[in-house]
C-alpha positions in Angstrom: 4.8 82.3 175.1 5.1 82.3 171.3 5.3 85.7 169.6 4.3 86.7 166.1 7.2 85.3 164.1 9.9 87.9 163.0 12.8 87.6 160.7 15.7 88.4 163.1 19.5 88.8 162.5 22.0 88.3 165.3 25.4 89.8 164.7 28.0 87.7 166.6 28.1 83.9 167.2 29.8 84.2 170.6 28.2 83.0 173.9 25.6 85.8 174.1 24.7 85.6 170.4 24.3 81.8 170.5 22.1 81.8 173.6 20.0 84.7 172.3 19.4 82.6 169.1 18.2 79.7 171.3 15.8 81.9 173.2 14.4 83.6 170.1 13.9 80.3 168.2 11.9 79.0 171.1 9.7 82.1 170.8 9.0 81.2 167.2 11.2 83.5 165.3 13.4 82.9 162.2 17.0 83.5 163.3 20.2 84.1 161.2 23.5 84.6 163.0 26.4 86.3 161.3 30.0 86.3 162.3 33.2 87.6 160.7 35.2 84.8 162.2 35.5 81.2 161.0 33.3 78.6 162.8 35.0 78.1 166.2 34.1 74.4 166.0 36.7 74.1 163.2 39.6 76.1 164.6 42.2 75.6 167.2 42.0 77.8 170.3 44.1 80.9 170.1 45.5 81.3 173.7 43.7 84.5 174.4 40.6 83.5 176.3 40.3 83.7 180.1 38.4 80.7 181.5 34.8 81.6 182.5 33.2 81.4 185.9 29.5 80.4 185.5 27.5 81.5 188.5 23.8 81.6 189.5 22.8 84.2 186.9 24.2 82.3 184.1 22.7 79.0 185.2 19.3 80.7 185.6 19.4 81.8 182.0 20.4 78.4 180.8 17.8 76.6 182.9 15.1 78.8 181.3 15.7 77.1 178.0 16.5 73.6 179.3 20.2 73.4 178.7 21.7 73.8 182.2 22.4 70.2 182.9 24.0 69.7 179.4 26.4 72.6 180.0 27.2 71.4 183.6 28.7 68.3 182.0 31.5 70.4 180.6 32.1 72.5 183.8 33.9 72.0 187.1 32.5 73.4 190.4 34.9 75.6 192.4 33.8 76.1 196.0 36.8 78.1 197.2 39.7 80.3 196.4 43.2 78.9 197.0 45.5 81.8 197.9 49.2 81.3 197.1 51.2 83.8 199.1 54.9 84.4 198.5 57.0 82.2 200.9 53.9 81.0 202.9 51.7 77.9 202.7 48.6 78.2 200.5 45.3 78.7 202.3 41.7 78.5 201.3 38.8 80.9 201.4 35.3 79.3 200.9 33.2 81.3 198.5 29.9 80.9 200.1 27.7 78.5 202.1 28.0 74.8 201.8 27.1 73.7 198.3 27.7 77.1 196.7 30.3 77.2 193.9 31.3 79.0 190.7 31.9 76.7 187.8 35.0 76.8 185.6 34.4 76.4 182.0 36.5 76.9 178.8 35.1 79.7 176.7 35.9 77.9 173.5 34.4 74.6 174.6 31.2 76.4 175.8 30.9 78.4 172.6 31.1 75.3 170.5 28.4 73.7 172.6 26.2 76.7 172.4 26.4 76.9 168.6 25.5 73.2 168.4 22.5 73.8 170.6 21.4 76.9 168.6 21.6 75.0 165.3 19.6 72.1 166.8 16.9 74.6 167.5 16.9 75.7 163.8 19.1 78.9 163.9 21.1 79.5 160.7 24.8 80.5 161.1 26.8 82.5 158.5 30.5 82.3 159.4 33.2 84.4 157.7 30.6 86.9 156.7 31.5 90.3 158.2 28.8 92.9 158.7 30.2 96.3 157.5 27.2 98.5 157.8 23.7 98.6 159.4 20.7 100.6 158.2 19.2 101.3 161.6 15.8 102.6 160.7 15.1 99.8 158.1 16.9 96.9 159.8 19.1 96.2 156.9 22.6 94.8 157.2 25.4 94.8 154.6 28.1 92.1 154.5 31.1 91.4 152.3 34.6 89.9 152.2 36.2 93.4 152.3 35.1 96.9 153.2 35.8 98.2 149.7 34.4 95.2 147.8 30.9 94.2 146.8 28.4 93.9 149.7 25.3 91.8 150.1 22.2 93.4 151.5 19.9 91.6 153.9 16.6 92.9 155.1 15.4 92.0 158.7 12.6 92.9 161.0 15.0 93.2 164.0 18.8 93.2 164.4 20.6 92.3 167.6 24.2 93.4 168.1 26.0 90.7 170.1 29.4 91.4 168.5 31.4 92.2 171.6 33.3 95.1 173.1 34.2 96.6 169.7 30.8 96.1 168.2 30.1 97.1 164.6 26.4 97.5 165.3 27.2 99.9 168.2 29.7 101.8 166.1 26.9 102.6 163.7 24.6 103.6 166.6 27.4 105.9 167.9 27.1 108.0 164.8 23.6 109.1 165.7 22.8 112.2 167.7 22.5 111.9 171.5 24.3 108.6 171.7 26.5 108.5 174.8 29.6 106.4 174.8 32.6 105.9 177.2 35.5 103.4 177.1 38.3 103.1 179.5 41.3 100.8 179.4 43.0 99.8 182.6 46.8 99.9 182.7 46.9 96.1 183.3 47.0 93.6 180.5 46.8 89.8 180.5 48.5 86.8 179.0 47.4 83.2 179.0 49.5 80.2 179.9 48.8 76.5 180.7 49.5 74.1 183.5 49.2 70.6 181.8 47.6 67.6 183.4 49.6 64.9 185.2 50.6 61.9 183.1 47.5 60.0 184.4 45.2 62.9 183.4 44.7 64.3 186.9 45.1 67.9 188.0 48.4 69.2 189.4 46.6 71.5 191.8 43.3 71.2 193.7 40.7 70.9 190.9 37.8 72.5 192.9 39.6 75.8 193.7 40.1 79.0 191.9 43.9 79.5 192.4 45.2 83.1 192.9 48.8 84.2 193.4 48.3 87.9 194.6 51.3 90.1 194.3 50.0 93.6 194.9 49.7 95.4 191.5 49.7 92.1 189.6 48.6 88.6 190.0 48.5 85.1 188.5 45.3 82.9 188.4 44.6 79.3 187.4 41.2 77.7 186.6 40.8 73.9 186.0 39.7 72.3 182.7 38.0 69.0 182.2 41.1 67.4 180.7 43.2 67.8 183.8 45.0 71.0 182.7 44.6 74.6 184.1 44.1 77.7 182.1 46.3 80.3 183.7 46.2 84.1 183.3 48.9 86.6 184.2 47.6 90.0 184.9 50.4 92.6 184.8 50.8 96.3 184.1 51.8 97.2 180.6 54.5 99.6 181.8 56.5 100.2 185.0 59.1 98.6 187.1 57.4 95.2 187.0 55.5 95.0 183.8 55.2 93.4 180.4 57.5 96.0 178.8 60.3 94.7 181.0 59.9 91.1 179.8 61.4 91.0 176.4 63.6 87.9 176.5 63.0 84.3 177.6 65.6 84.8 180.3 63.7 87.8 181.7 60.4 86.0 181.6 61.9 83.0 183.4 63.6 85.2 186.1 60.2 87.0 186.6 58.4 83.7 187.3 61.2 82.3 189.4 61.1 85.5 191.5 57.3 86.0 192.0 55.8 82.6 191.3 58.5 80.0 192.1 56.0 77.3 192.9 54.4 77.7 189.4 57.4 77.8 187.2 58.1 74.0 187.2 54.6 73.1 186.2 53.8 75.6 183.5 54.1 73.9 180.1 56.8 75.3 177.9 56.8 78.6 179.9 58.9 80.9 177.9 57.7 79.7 174.5 54.1 80.2 175.4 54.8 83.5 177.1 56.0 85.0 173.8 53.7 83.0 171.5 50.5 84.0 173.2 49.3 87.6 172.8 49.3 90.3 175.5 45.7 91.5 175.6 44.1 94.7 176.9 41.1 95.0 179.3 38.4 97.6 178.7 35.2 98.9 180.3 32.6 100.2 177.9 29.5 102.1 178.8 26.9 103.5 176.3 23.3 104.6 176.0 20.8 104.1 174.5 21.2 100.4 173.8 18.3 100.3 171.3 17.0 102.0 168.2 13.2 102.2 168.1 11.8 98.6 167.5 14.6 97.7 165.1 18.0 97.3 166.7 19.2 96.3 170.2 22.6 95.7 171.8 23.1 92.7 174.2 26.1 91.6 176.3 29.6 93.2 175.8 28.4 95.3 172.9 26.3 97.3 175.4 28.4 96.9 178.5 31.9 95.4 178.3 33.5 95.0 181.8 36.9 93.8 183.2 36.8 90.1 184.2 37.7 90.3 187.9 34.2 89.4 189.2 33.7 86.6 186.7 30.5 88.2 185.6 30.9 89.3 182.0 29.2 86.2 180.5 26.8 86.0 183.4 25.7 89.6 182.9 25.2 89.0 179.1 23.2 85.9 179.8 21.1 87.8 182.3 20.4 90.4 179.6 18.7 87.7 177.6 16.8 86.2 180.6 15.5 89.8 181.4 14.6 90.4 177.8 12.5 87.2 177.8 10.7 88.3 181.0 10.0 91.7 179.4 8.7 90.1 176.2 6.2 88.2 178.5 4.9 91.6 179.7 4.6 93.4 176.3 4.0 90.6 173.8 4.6 91.8 170.2 5.2 95.5 171.1 8.9 95.5 170.3 9.3 99.3 170.9 8.0 98.9 174.5 10.1 95.8 174.9 13.3 97.6 173.9 12.5 100.6 176.1 11.9 98.5 179.2 15.0 96.3 178.4 17.5 99.2 178.4 15.9 101.0 181.3 16.1 97.9 183.5 19.5 96.6 182.4 21.6 99.8 182.1 21.8 100.6 185.9 22.7 96.9 186.6 25.4 97.0 183.9 27.0 100.1 185.4 26.9 98.5 188.8 28.7 95.3 187.8 31.3 97.4 185.9 32.1 99.1 189.2 32.1 95.9 191.2 34.4 94.2 188.7 37.0 96.9 188.8 36.9 96.9 192.7 37.4 93.1 192.7 40.7 93.5 190.9 42.1 95.5 193.8 40.7 92.9 196.2 42.1 89.9 194.3 45.6 91.3 193.5 46.5 92.9 196.8 43.9 92.6 199.6 43.6 88.8 199.6 47.2 88.9 201.0 46.4 91.6 203.6 46.0 90.1 207.1 43.4 92.8 208.1 41.4 92.1 205.0 41.4 88.4 205.7 40.3 89.1 209.3 37.5 91.4 208.0 36.2 88.6 205.7 36.3 86.1 208.7 34.2 88.5 210.8 31.7 89.0 207.9 31.5 85.2 207.3 31.0 84.4 211.0 28.3 87.1 211.3 26.5 86.0 208.1 26.4 82.4 209.4 24.9 83.5 212.7 22.5 86.1 211.3 21.8 85.0 207.6 18.7 87.1 207.4 20.7 90.3 208.3 23.9 89.9 206.4 24.5 88.5 202.9 28.1 89.2 201.8 28.4 91.3 198.6 30.2 88.5 196.8 27.3 86.1 197.5 24.7 88.7 196.4 26.5 89.0 193.0 27.5 85.4 192.5 25.0 83.2 194.3 21.8 85.2 193.8 19.8 86.9 191.1 19.5 90.2 193.0 19.9 93.1 190.7 23.6 94.2 190.4 22.6 97.7 191.4 21.1 96.6 194.6 24.1 94.3 195.3 26.4 97.3 194.9 24.3 99.5 197.2 24.1 96.9 199.9 27.8 96.1 199.6 28.7 99.8 200.0 26.5 100.0 203.2 28.2 96.9 204.6 31.6 98.2 203.8 30.9 101.3 205.8 29.8 99.2 208.8 33.0 97.0 208.5 35.2 100.1 208.5 33.8 100.9 212.0 34.2 97.3 213.1 37.9 97.2 212.0 38.6 100.3 214.1 37.6 98.5 217.4 40.7 98.3 219.7 42.2 94.8 219.8 39.8 93.5 217.0 42.4 90.8 216.3 41.8 89.3 219.7 38.0 89.8 220.1 36.8 89.4 216.5 34.8 86.2 217.2 33.0 87.5 220.3 29.4 88.5 221.0 30.6 92.0 221.6 31.5 92.4 217.9 28.2 90.9 216.9 26.3 93.4 219.0 28.3 96.3 217.5 27.4 95.1 213.9 23.8 94.7 214.9 23.7 98.2 216.3 25.3 99.7 213.1 22.8 97.8 211.0 19.8 99.6 212.6 
């Protein structure tokens, strides 16, 4: 479908802004993308980007505009978690059925590729041009080198805010009456480190696994890159007995890693230098409503619904916003007011659901993956799902390996968890977990 051409501004050249530019160009619109930052294709990466996990929702959105295979060439499939317990051999948890995997991809590498693809479609990019103000009713934006200096005015038919968790476009919308806004930081921050490739360019750890070192209230993760390295992220409380505030010297940092991650310390490149050179960043959940202003302005991705990264769904949710928007455009044609109404009504409940799921998954990844009863519960679920695939799809598979609405995945996951609470109360469940008696009990509870 080609719409009546509009002159559209997209604020933010990140992953969501770049993909939205591709979608809208293919619908026949004139697209200009603004970003306050320099062109990422010309700068060195900063050491503050968690590697991304592309899953089915993201691939669906890329497939729609014909770029899935090109992006897969810069991604690595991960079909399992590798769990590194303290003082025990590592073990593996398969993510889903045979052939199901999440894909590790560098945010910076993907962003560069997406900008190239958007430019190839004809989108225009204005880097180092910060948007200071937006006239919502008229679709005008104002840019300039400084907030107090001279501004340029641009007039657009539609403005999309894709400028992230601390969106300037949303900030302007917040100042209007009846705009609801909530933000919540968790008390855990993150810092990025690197495991370099072997001398021959191979990976030091299994390259098709998402590596997790769960340690209760904190954890360490590693995701592979195409060059043989791993992007690693330490998630640690800001304050407390074991926290970032306690790690102020190179000796303290080295002792911390030797104590909690002794198998990692020898392979982390320049551990103590990178630890203090790379920033400690915060993690925030942001919810707001409405996401649109009449037929003039709409928020997409993190500007509408920033979430913590523990389900690997931030990018996927933003890409799904765009896919859903295209589907809605197919229903309403050129009626942008109806398009925007339907878009926010459809996506808001799903954004809230994945925010909740993402927070819960931090608890699961950091502590429960090391709990023997949790491990047993997952084994029971996996066995039952394999035997009765039409009756039981695990919550993780619903979120990661399907396009089922997040809100439905959350509701189904909650119902399944109530059933499993009853199953785990069965006497001697450790001995009888793989028997028909347990299967019959689950089937009875499902009715």
